[in-house]
N, C-alpha and C positions, 0 to 999 in steps of 0.2 A: 167485359163484350162479349154477345154470343159469338156462337161458330155453327158457320152450317158444313155440313156435308152433303157432299149425292156418293150413295153404298152404290155399287156396282155388283150386283152379285150371276154367279153360277151354280143353278142347282143341281140335281142328279134330274136326270131322263124324267118328261112326264111330274115333276114334282114342281112348277115354277106355279103355277093357281095356288095350289099347297101352300107355296111357302108365304106369298100373298097375302093370303088372306090371315096367319099365323102370322105375322109382322104389322101391316092390320090391327089386330088387337094383341099387340104388344102393349105391356102398362111398366117402363122401366123409369125408377128416379133418376139415371143418369141422362138422359137425352127423352126430346119429343120429335114422334116421327110425324113430317112435317106431312108426307106425300111416300103411296107406293104407286108404282105403276109396274106392271107384267109388261116385256117390252120385245122388238126382234132383234135379232142382232148379236153379236158375242155374246151378251149376257141375256138373262130371262127377267130378273127383275133389277128396278128402279129404284132408292129408299131416299130419301131424304129425310135428314135429321137436323136438329137444331139443338147446341147444347152449350152449359154456362160457361166454360172454356174444354181446352184440348184432352186432359186428363179424364173429365165427363164423357165426354164424344170417345176416348177410348176404351171404357169401359161398357158401352151402350153397343159398344160392334165386339167386345172381344166374351163378357159377360149375358149377353142375350141375341144380339140378331149372328152370330156363329154357332150359335147355340143350338139353335131350331133346325130342327130333323127335314134332310135336304138339301141343305146349305152345303153346295160344295167349298165354294172358293170364293171369299169378296175383295175388290178393289174398295179402295175408299178416295174421296177428291174434293179437298178440302176450296171450301168457293174462298177468295183473294177479295176486298177491296184496293181495289186502285182511285186515289186523290184526284 
């Protein structure tokens, strides 16, 4: 079952657009970028990711998103399914 997460990103001042663009161009074997939005509020960019499992999601976060220039901090919210 696929895992979906929302990554809330704080960027360096003035880097939100560059970070959004870089994430939109990311090609990761671990997860798929579903959507990228530059937003207002306490976070600068929100990314929706999908991965095959939790380990793949973690790899995409630590090896890809957190290494993008301008990213200062990430907070990941995993989607849950309620039946």
